[in-house]
N, C-alpha and C positions, 0 to 999 in steps of 0.2 A: 716524672710528672710533666716535664717540659714537652716530651714527645706526645704525650696524651693531649696536652693543651693545644699543640699544633694541629693535631688531627681533629680535635673538637672545633677549633677555629675554622678549619676548612669546611666542615660540615655545617656549622652554624651560619656561615656567610651566605649560603644558598637557601637557608630556611627562614630567615627573619628579614625585616625591613632594614635598609641601609642604616638608618638612624639608630635602630636597636643594636645592630651589629657593631657599629662604631662605639656605642656606649659599653657593650659587653667586652669588646676588645680592649678598651681603655681600662676597665676594671681588672681584666685578666692580666694585662701587662704591668699595670701600676701597683697592684696590691697582691694578687695571687701568685704570679710568677716569681716576684722577688722572695716571697715567703716559702713557696713549695716547689719551685722550679728544679731544685737540686735533689728533691726526694724521689725515690722509687715509689711506685704506687703501694708496694707492700710495706713501706715504712709509715704510711699515713695512719693515724689513729684518731679516734673521736676526741681524745684529749688534746692532741696537737691542733686540731681544727677549732675546738672550743677555746683553747688558749689564744690562738690567732685572732679570733673574733673579739675576744675580751680585750686583747691588747689594742686592737683598732678602736674599741670603745674608749679605753683609757687614754688613747692618743687624741681624743676629743672629736672624732668623726661623728657626724650626725647619724641618727638612727637610720634614716633613709639610705645613706651611703653604705652603712654596714649591712643593711638588709639587701641591697643590690649586690654587694660582695658575696653574701651568702647565697643568693639566687644563682649567680654565675658559677660559684664553686660547686653548688649542688648540681647544676647542669653538666659541668665537666665530669664530676664523679659518676653521674648517671650514664653519661656517654661512655665512660670507662667501663662500667658494668656491662653495657651493651656490647662493648668490644672485647669482653672477657679479660679485662685487666685484673691482675691479682692484687687483692686488697687483704690486709691482715685481719680485718674484721668488717662487719657490715657498718658502713660509715653513715653518719647522720650529721647534717648541717642544720643546727638549730640555733637561733639567736632570738632572744626576747629583750624587750625594752628594759 
């Protein structure tokens, strides 16, 4: 997953404004990478994604923060699909208040 995130980072940098890129990079490095960096894409499941987002909620993060984490994670996984990364199942990043 770390390799996929690096490639996503390279592509995203040229497609969004600098302030957006900085925000996305911060979210990816501080929340997503520590949780999923050691995973192979084939190890990711909807359950581990849902558990991660729920854990962030229980840690007291604001809805807006968790929503942004979900947006960035969804973007990374969508990029992975475009790059033909192997996922064990069709992944969905859903988070509700």
